[in-house]
PAZAPA-4460 file (N, C-alpha, C; in steps of 0.05 Angstrom, whole numbers, plus 32768, in hexadecimal, padded with zeros to 4 digits):
% residues 257
    n_x    n_y    n_z   ca_x   ca_y   ca_z    c_x    c_y    c_z   seq   type   mol
   8205   83B5   875D   821C   83C1   874F   8218   83E0   874F     1      X     A
   822E   83EE   8751   822D   840B   8751   8234   8415   8734     2      X     A
   8224   8428   872B   8228   8432   8710   8223   8450   870E     3      X     A
   822D   845C   86F8   8228   8478   86F3   821D   847A   86D6     4      X     A
   820E   8490   86D2   8203   8496   86B7   820F   84B0   86AD     5      X     A
   8217   84B0   8693   8223   84C7   8687   8215   84CC   866C     6      X     A
   8206   84E3   866B   81F8   84EA   8652   81F0   8507   8653     7      X     A
   81F3   8515   863D   81EE   8532   863E   81D0   8538   863E     8      X     A
   81BF   8524   8639   81A2   8528   8639   8197   851F   8654     9      X     A
   818C   8531   8664   8182   852A   867E   816B   8516   867C    10      X     A
   815A   8519   8668   8144   8507   8665   814D   84EA   8661    11      X     A
   8163   84E7   8652   816F   84CD   864E   8178   84C1   8668    12      X     A
   8186   84D1   8678   8190   84C8   8692   8179   84C0   86A4    13      X     A
   8164   84D0   86A5   814D   84CA   86B6   813F   84B1   86AC    14      X     A
   813E   84AE   8692   8132   8496   8686   8142   847D   868D    15      X     A
   815C   847F   868C   816D   8469   8693   816A   8462   86B1    16      X     A
   8168   8476   86C2   8164   8471   86DE   814A   8461   86E3    17      X     A
   8135   8469   86D4   811B   845B   86D6   811E   843E   86CD    18      X     A
   812C   843A   86B6   812F   841F   86AC   813F   840E   86C0    19      X     A
   8155   8418   86CA   8166   8409   86DC   8159   8403   86F6    20      X     A
   8146   8414   86FE   8138   840F   8718   8126   83F6   8716    21      X     A
   8120   83EE   86FD   810E   83D6   86F9   811E   83BC   86F7    22      X     A
   8138   83BE   86F8   8149   83A6   86F6   8148   8396   8710    23      X     A
   8149   837C   870E   814A   836B   8726   8166   836A   8732    24      X     A
   8179   8375   8723   8194   8376   872E   8196   838B   8743    25      X     A
   81AA   8388   8755   81AE   839C   876A   81BF   83B3   875F    26      X     A
   81B1   83C6   8752   81BF   83DC   8745   81BD   83F6   8756    27      X     A
   81D3   8404   8758   81D3   841E   8767   81DF   8433   8756    28      X     A
   81D0   8447   874D   81DA   845D   873D   81E7   8471   8750    29      X     A
   8201   8474   874E   8210   8485   8761   8218   84A0   8755    30      X     A
   8211   84A4   873B   8217   84BD   872E   820A   84C0   8713    31      X     A
   8203   84D9   870C   81F6   84DF   86F3   8202   84F9   86E8    32      X     A
   820E   84F8   86D0   821E   850F   86C6   8217   8515   86AA    33      X     A
   821B   852F   86A2   8214   8538   8688   8229   8536   8673    34      X     A
   8242   8530   867A   8257   852B   8667   826F   851E   8675    35      X     A
   8283   8516   8665   8299   8507   866F   82A9   8516   8684    36      X     A
   82AD   8530   867F   82BD   8540   8692   82AF   8542   86AD    37      X     A
   8295   8546   86AD   8286   8547   86C6   8287   852C   86D5    38      X     A
   8287   8517   86C5   8288   84FC   86D1   82A3   84F7   86DE    39      X     A
   82B9   84FF   86D1   82D3   84FB   86DC   82D6   850C   86F6    40      X     A
   82CC   8524   86F6   82CD   8535   870E   82BC   8528   8724    41      X     A
   82A5   851D   871D   8294   8511   8731   82A1   84F8   873C    42      X     A
   82B0   84E9   872C   82BC   84D0   8735   82D2   84D6   874A    43      X     A
   82DD   84EE   874A   82F1   84F5   875E   82E4   84F5   877A    44      X     A
   82CA   84F9   877B   82BC   84FA   8795   82B1   84DF   879D    45      X     A
   82B2   84CC   878B   82A9   84B0   8790   82C1   849E   8794    46      X     A
   82BC   8487   87A0   82D1   8473   87A2   82D0   8463   8788    47      X     A
   82E2   846B   8776   82E2   845F   875B   82E6   8441   875B    48      X     A
   82F4   8437   8770   82F9   841A   8772   82DF   840B   8777    49      X     A
   82CA   8418   8781   82B1   840B   8786   829E   840D   876E    50      X     A
   82A6   841B   875A   8295   841F   8742   8296   8406   8731    51      X     A
   827F   83FC   8727   827E   83E4   8717   8278   83E9   86FA    52      X     A
   8266   83FC   86F4   825C   83FF   86D8   8259   841D   86D2    53      X     A
   8260   8424   86BA   825A   843F   86AF   8249   843C   8696    54      X     A
   8233   844A   8695   8222   844B   867C   8225   8467   8671    55      X     A
   8230   846A   865A   8237   8484   864F   822E   8488   8632    56      X     A
   8227   84A0   862C   8221   84A8   8610   823C   84AC   8602    57      X     A
   823C   84AE   85E7   8254   84B2   85D8   8258   84D0   85D2    58      X     A
   8244   84DC   85C5   8247   84F8   85BC   823B   850B   85D2    59      X     A
   824E   8519   85DF   8246   852C   85F4   8258   8545   85F3    60      X     A
   824E   855C   85FB   825F   8574   85FB   8273   8572   8612    61      X     A
   8288   8583   8611   829B   8583   8627   82B0   856E   8624    62      X     A
   82A9   8555   862A   82BA   853E   8626   82A8   8527   861D    63      X     A
   82AD   851E   8604   829B   8509   85F9   82A1   84EE   8606    64      X     A
   8290   84DB   85FF   8291   84C0   860C   82AB   84B2   8607    65      X     A
   82B6   84B4   85EE   82CF   84A6   85E8   82E6   84B0   85F9    66      X     A
   82E9   84CA   85FC   82FE   84D5   860D   82FA   84CD   862A    67      X     A
   82E1   84CE   8632   82DA   84C6   864E   82E2   84AA   8654    68      X     A
   82DA   8497   8643   82E0   847B   8649   82FE   8475   8646    69      X     A
   830C   8485   8636   8329   8482   8635   8336   8489   8650    70      X     A
   832D   84A0   865B   8337   84A8   8675   832E   8495   868B    71      X     A
   8315   848C   8689   830B   847A   869E   8319   845F   869E    72      X     A
   831E   8454   8686   832C   843A   8684   8348   843B   8690    73      X     A
   8354   8452   868F   836F   8456   869B   836D   8457   86B9    74      X     A
   8359   8466   86C3   8356   846A   86E0   834A   8453   86EE    75      X     A
   8337   8445   86E1   8328   842F   86EE   8323   8419   86DA    76      X     A
   8337   8409   86D4   8334   83F4   86BF   8320   83DE   86C7    77      X     A
   8319   83DD   86E1   8306   83C8   86EA   82E9   83CF   86E3    78      X     A
   82E4   83E8   86DC   82C9   83F2   86D7   82BF   83E8   86BB    79      X     A
   82A8   83DD   86BA   829C   83D4   86A0   828D   83EC   8694    80      X     A
   8290   83EF   867A   8285   8407   866C   8271   83FE   8658    81      X     A
   8259   840A   8659   8244   8406   8645   823F   8420   8637    82      X     A
   823F   841F   861C   823B   8438   860D   821F   843A   8601    83      X     A
   8214   8452   8602   81FB   8458   85F5   8201   846B   85DE    84      X     A
   81F2   8468   85C8   81F7   847B   85B2   81DD   847E   85A2    85      X     A
   81D9   8496   8598   81C2   849B   8586   81CA   8497   8569    86      X     A
   81E3   848E   8564   81ED   848B   8549   81F7   846E   8545    87      X     A
   81EF   8462   852F   81F9   8448   8528   8213   844B   851A    88      X     A
   8228   8452   8529   8242   8459   851E   8256   8444   8526    89      X     A
   825E   8433   8513   8271   841E   8519   828C   8429   8522    90      X     A
   8295   843F   8517   82AF   844A   851E   82B0   8451   853B    91      X     A
   829A   845D   8546   8299   8462   8562   829B   8449   8572    92      X     A
   828C   8434   856A   828C   841B   8578   82A8   840F   8577    93      X     A
   82B5   8410   8560   82D0   8405   855E   82E4   8413   8571    94      X     A
   82E2   842E   8571   82F4   843C   8583   82EE   8436   85A0    95      X     A
   82D5   8434   85A7   82CD   842F   85C3   82D7   8414   85CC    96      X     A
   82D5   8400   85BB   82DD   83E5   85C2   82FB   83E3   85C9    97      X     A
   830B   83F6   85BF   8327   83F7   85C6   832C   83F9   85E3    98      X     A
   8319   8405   85F1   831C   840A   860E   830D   83F6   861E    99      X     A
   8306   83DF   8612   82F9   83C9   8622   82DC   83CE   8628   100      X     A
   82CE   83DD   8617   82B2   83E2   861C   82A2   83C8   861C   101      X     A
   8290   83C5   862F   8281   83AC   8632   826D   83A8   861C   102      X     A
   825E   83BE   8616   8249   83BC   8601   8242   83D7   85F7   103      X     A
   8234   83D8   85E0   822E   83F0   85D1   8210   83EF   85C9   104      X     A
   8200   8401   85D3   81E3   8401   85CE   81DB   841A   85BE   105      X     A
   81C9   8417   85AB   81BD   842D   859D   81A4   8436   85AD   106      X     A
   81A0   8451   85AE   8188   845B   85BB   8171   8458   85A7   107      X     A
   8158   8453   85B1   8151   844E   85CD   815B   8432   85D6   108      X     A
   8163   842F   85EE   816E   8416   85F8   8158   8402   85FD   109      X     A
   815E   83E9   85F5   814C   83D3   85FC   8153   83CB   8618   110      X     A
   8140   83CF   862B   8147   83CA   8647   814E   83AD   864D   111      X     A
   8141   839A   863E   8147   837E   8643   8164   8377   863B   112      X     A
   816C   8382   8624   8188   837E   861C   819C   838A   862F   113      X     A
   8195   83A2   8639   81A6   83B0   864D   81A7   839F   8667   114      X     A
   8191   8395   8670   8190   8385   8688   81A1   836C   8685   115      X     A
   81A0   8360   866D   81B0   8348   8667   81CE   834E   866A   116      X     A
   81D7   8364   865E   81F3   836C   8660   81FB   8371   867D   117      X     A
   81EA   837F   868C   81F0   8385   86A8   81F1   836C   86B9   118      X     A
   81DF   8358   86B2   81E0   833F   86C1   81FA   8330   86BB   119      X     A
   8203   8331   86A2   821D   8324   869C   8234   8330   86AC   120      X     A
   8233   834B   86AE   8247   8359   86BD   8246   8351   86DB   121      X     A
   822D   8351   86E5   8229   834A   8701   8233   832D   8707   122      X     A
   822C   831B   86F5   8234   82FF   86F9   8253   82FC   86F9   123      X     A
   8260   830B   86E6   827D   830A   86E4   828A   8315   86FD   124      X     A
   827F   832B   8708   828A   8336   8721   8286   8323   8738   125      X     A
   8270   8315   8739   826C   8301   874E   8280   82EB   874C   126      X     A
   8286   82E2   8734   829B   82CE   872F   82B6   82D8   8739   127      X     A
   82BC   82F1   8733   82D5   82FD   873B   82D7   82FE   875A   128      X     A
   82C1   8304   8767   82C1   8305   8784   82C6   82E9   878F   129      X     A
   82BA   82D5   8783   82BE   82B9   878D   82DB   82B1   8788   130      X     A
   82E7   82BA   8772   8303   82B4   876D   8315   82C0   8782   131      X     A
   830F   82DA   8788   831F   82E7   879D   831D   82DA   87B8   132      X     A
   8304   82D0   87BE   8301   82C1   87D7   8312   82A8   87D7   133      X     A
   8312   829B   87BF   8323   8283   87BD   8340   8289   87C0   134      X     A
   8349   82A0   87B6   8365   82A8   87B9   836D   82AD   87D5   135      X     A
   8359   82B3   87E6   835F   82B8   8802   8364   829F   8812   136      X     A
   835D   8288   8807   8362   826F   8814   8380   826A   8815   137      X     A
   8388   825A   8828   83A4   8253   882B   83AD   8243   8813   138      X     A
   83C2   824C   8805   83CD   823E   87EE   83EB   823B   87F2   139      X     A
   83F5   8228   87E3   8412   8225   87E2   841E   823E   87D5   140      X     A
   8435   8248   87DE   8440   8261   87D3   8442   8261   87B4   141      X     A
   844A   824B   87A9   844D   824A   878C   8432   824B   877E   142      X     A
   841E   823D   8789   8404   823D   877D   83F8   8259   877E   143      X     A
   83FC   8266   8795   83F1   8281   8799   83FE   8294   8786   144      X     A
   8419   8292   8782   8427   82A3   8770   841D   82A0   8753   145      X     A
   8419   8287   874B   8411   8282   8730   83F5   828E   872B   146      X     A
   83E3   828C   873F   83C8   8297   873D   83C9   82B5   8739   147      X     A
   83DB   82C2   8747   83DD   82DF   8745   83E9   82E7   872A   148      X     A
   83F7   82D5   871D   8402   82DB   8702   83ED   82D7   86ED   149      X     A
   83DF   82C0   86EE   83CC   82B8   86D9   83B3   82C9   86D8   150      X     A
   83A7   82CE   86F0   838E   82DD   86F0   8390   82F9   86E4   151      X     A
   83A5   8309   86EB   83A8   8323   86DD   83AB   8320   86BF   152      X     A
   83B9   830B   86B6   83BC   8307   8699   83A1   8301   868C   153      X     A
   8392   82F0   8698   8377   82EA   868E   8365   8303   868D   154      X     A
   8368   8313   86A1   8358   832C   86A2   835F   833F   868C   155      X     A
   837A   8341   8687   8383   8353   8671   8377   8349   8656   156      X     A
   8379   832F   8652   836F   8324   8638   8351   8328   8636   157      X     A
   8342   8323   864B   8325   8326   864A   831C   8343   8648   158      X     A
   832D   8355   8651   8326   8372   864F   832F   837E   8635   159      X     A
   8347   8375   862B   8353   8382   8614   8355   836F   85FC   160      X     A
   8342   835C   85FA   8343   8348   85E5   8344   8353   85C9   161      X     A
   8339   836C   85C6   8338   8378   85AB   8351   8388   85A4   162      X     A
   8365   8388   85B5   837E   8396   85AF   8392   8382   85A5   163      X     A
   83A9   838D   859B   83BF   837D   8592   83CE   8373   85AA   164      X     A
   83C8   835A   85B3   83D6   834F   85CA   83EA   8339   85C0   165      X     A
   8402   833B   85CA   8416   8326   85C4   8424   831E   85DE   166      X     A
   8431   8307   85DD   843D   82FC   85F5   8452   830E   8600   167      X     A
   8462   831B   85EF   8477   832C   85F9   846D   8344   8608   168      X     A
   8458   8351   85FE   844D   8369   860B   843F   8361   8625   169      X     A
   8431   834A   8625   8424   8341   863D   8439   833A   8653   170      X     A
   844E   832D   864B   8463   8326   865E   8470   833F   866A   171      X     A
   8474   8353   865A   8480   836C   8663   846E   837A   8677   172      X     A
   8454   837A   8671   8441   8388   8683   843F   837A   869E   173      X     A
   8441   8360   869E   843E   8351   86B7   8459   834C   86C5   174      X     A
   846F   8352   86B8   8489   8350   86C4   8494   8334   86C6   175      X     A
   848D   8322   86B3   8497   8307   86B2   84A2   8301   8697   176      X     A
   84B3   82ED   8695   84BD   82E5   867B   84A8   82D7   866B   177      X     A
   84AB   82D7   8651   8497   82CA   863F   8495   82AC   8644   178      X     A
   84AC   82A0   8649   84AB   8283   864E   849D   827C   8668   179      X     A
   84A2   828C   867D   8495   8287   8697   8477   828B   8694   180      X     A
   846E   82A0   8687   8452   82A6   8684   8444   8290   8674   181      X     A
   8450   8288   865E   8444   8274   864D   8441   8259   865B   182      X     A
   8456   8252   8669   8457   8238   8677   8441   8237   868D   183      X     A
   8440   824B   869E   842E   824B   86B4   8411   8250   86AC   184      X     A
   840D   825F   8697   83F1   8262   868D   83E7   8248   8682   185      X     A
   83F7   8239   8674   83EF   821F   8669   83EA   820C   8680   186      X     A
   83FB   820C   8694   83F8   81FA   86AB   83DD   81FF   86BA   187      X     A
   83D6   8218   86BD   83BF   821F   86CD   83A5   821E   86BE   188      X     A
   83A6   8224   86A4   838D   8226   8694   8389   820F   8681   189      X     A
   839F   8201   867A   839D   81EC   8666   839D   81F7   8649   190      X     A
   83A1   8211   8647   83A0   821E   862C   83B8   8230   8629   191      X     A
   83C0   8234   8610   83D5   8248   860B   83C9   8264   860D   192      X     A
   83DA   8278   8610   83D0   8294   8611   83C2   829C   85F7   193      X     A
   83CE   8294   85E1   83C2   829A   85C7   83A7   828D   85C3   194      X     A
   83A5   8274   85CB   838B   8266   85C8   8376   8272   85DB   195      X     A
   837E   827B   85F2   836C   8287   8605   8361   82A2   85F9   196      X     A
   8373   82B1   85ED   836B   82CB   85E1   8357   82C6   85CA   197      X     A
   835D   82B2   85B9   834B   82AB   85A3   832F   82A3   85AE   198      X     A
   8330   8292   85C3   8317   8289   85CF   8306   82A1   85D9   199      X     A
   8313   82B4   85E6   8304   82CC   85F0   82FA   82DC   85D9   200      X     A
   830A   82E0   85C4   8301   82F0   85AD   82E9   82E3   859F   201      X     A
   82EA   82C9   859C   82D3   82BC   858E   82BA   82BD   85A0   202      X     A
   82BD   82BA   85BA   82A6   82BD   85CC   829A   82D9   85C9   203      X     A
   82AB   82ED   85C8   82A2   8309   85C5   8294   830D   85AA   204      X     A
   829F   8300   8595   8294   8303   857B   8278   82F7   857A   205      X     A
   8274   82DF   8587   825A   82D3   8588   8246   82E5   8597   206      X     A
   8250   82F2   85AC   8240   8304   85BC   8237   831C   85AC   207      X     A
   824A   8327   859C   8243   833E   858A   822E   8335   8576   208      X     A
   8231   831D   856A   821E   8314   8556   8202   8311   8563   209      X     A
   8201   8305   857B   81E8   8301   8589   81DA   831B   8591   210      X     A
   81EA   832E   859B   81DF   8346   85A7   81DC   835D   8593   211      X     A
   81EC   835C   857D   81EB   8372   8569   81E9   8367   854D   212      X     A
   81D2   835C   8545   81CF   834F   852B   81D4   8361   8513   213      X     A
   81D2   837B   8517   81D6   838E   8501   81F4   8392   84FA   214      X     A
   8205   838A   850B   8222   838E   8506   822A   837B   84EF   215      X     A
   823B   8385   84DD   8246   8374   84C8   825C   8362   84D3   216      X     A
   8261   834B   84C6   8275   8338   84CF   8290   8345   84D1   217      X     A
   8297   8355   84BC   82B2   8362   84BD   82B4   8376   84D4   218      X     A
   829D   8383   84DB   829E   8395   84F2   82A3   8386   850C   219      X     A
   8296   836F   850F   829A   835F   8527   82B7   8355   8528   220      X     A
   82C2   834E   8511   82DE   8345   8510   82F0   835B   851B   221      X     A
   82EC   8374   8513   82FC   838A   851D   82F8   838E   853B   222      X     A
   82DF   838C   8544   82D9   8391   8560   82E6   837D   8573   223      X     A
   82EB   8365   8569   82F8   8351   857A   8316   834D   8575   224      X     A
   8321   835F   8564   833E   835F   8561   8349   8352   8549   225      X     A
   8338   834D   8534   8341   8340   851C   833C   8353   8504   226      X     A
   8350   8362   84FB   834C   8374   84E5   8348   8366   84CA   227      X     A
   8350   834C   84C9   834C   833D   84B1   8333   832B   84B3   228      X     A
   831D   8333   84A7   8304   8323   84AA   8306   8307   849E   229      X     A
   8317   8303   848A   831A   82E8   847F   8326   82D5   8494   230      X     A
   833B   82DF   84A1   8347   82CF   84B6   8333   82CA   84CD   231      X     A
   8324   82DF   84D4   8310   82DC   84E9   82FC   82C7   84E2   232      X     A
   82F2   82C7   84C9   82DF   82B3   84C0   82E9   8297   84C4   233      X     A
   8302   8292   84BB   830F   8278   84BD   8311   826F   84DA   234      X     A
   831A   8281   84EB   831E   827B   8507   8304   8275   8515   235      X     A
   82F0   8285   850F   82D5   8282   851B   82CA   8266   8513   236      X     A
   82CC   825F   84FA   82C1   8245   84F1   82D0   822E   84FE   237      X     A
   82EB   8231   8501   82FB   821C   850D   82F2   8216   852A   238      X     A
   82EA   822B   8538   82E3   8228   8555   82C6   8223   8559   239      X     A
   82B5   8231   854A   8298   822F   854E   828B   8219   853C   240      X     A
   829A   8211   8527   8291   81FE   8513   827B   820A   8501   241      X     A
   8278   8224   8502   8266   8233   84F0   8275   824C   84E7   242      X     A
   826F   8255   84CF   8279   826F   84C8   826B   8285   84D8   243      X     A
   8276   829D   84DA   8268   82B2   84E8   824C   82B7   84DC   244      X     A
   824A   82B6   84C2   822F   82BA   84B5   821C   82A4   84BD   245      X     A
   8225   828B   84BD   8214   8275   84C5   820B   8278   84E2   246      X     A
   821E   8280   84F3   8217   8284   850F   8203   829B   8512   247      X     A
   8207   82B0   8502   81F5   82C7   8503   81D9   82C0   84FA   248      X     A
   81D7   82B0   84E5   81BD   82A7   84DB   81AF   8296   84F0   249      X     A
   81BE   8284   84FD   81B2   8273   8511   81A9   8284   8529   250      X     A
   81BA   8298   8531   81B3   82A9   8547   8199   82B9   8541   251      X     A
   8197   82C2   8528   817F   82D2   8520   8166   82C0   8521   252      X     A
   816A   82A7   8518   8153   8294   8518   814A   828E   8534   253      X     A
   815D   828B   8547   8155   8286   8563   8146   829E   856E   254      X     A
   814D   82B6   8565   813F   82CE   856F   8123   82D0   8566   255      X     A
   811D   82C2   8550   8101   82C2   8545   80EF   82AD   8551   256      X     A
   80FC   8299   855E   80EC   8283   856A   80E0   828C   8584   257      X     A
***
């Protein structure tokens, strides 16, 4: 995977390069920049469509990390973003998640946790490649058309799960009627669009609990798109059969074994 590093501290960037060089993943650092503005200027010289991952600091002079990822998510929505921060600041994390940030690490970074996130990204990209290869096979026109409708919808949900998504806005973005989108999504996935969104949000919530045990339950609820923590608790228990607190306690216990 091709990635860039963005941090105003050169020692941090050099340290990250050293850490990443020890990964068993096929990682290629194609750029290293001191702030968001320099990174955007540097990306003009790279093939942004080939970029897979950006690892960026939050607080930087010139253009901070939040502004940078906002610009980046508009220009290259396929790029996965990992944030580094020296501050345990939930508000920064909440704002960053609006732009589909993959994960949020406090400095100093635990290299094993970072490698785990990068492996998940790599595995997902490999799955996407296999799906694209499958799409290249000869299909009936109708089947092919439906695939091109459903896959972009799934990608929007998986990328923007923490935003306010509704059927009307999704239909408008994809250029299809709400009835057409609902019908064909159900036919192809066996799930309604709403149920699929809930499923993704709960998966992400479990991931946040596992990877960031210091986050409060209400903070996780906000990060996955539920401003009402009471509703989130009920929904989580309905699907996982445990309350978020029970799941968190179990996750913490597993980490001690």
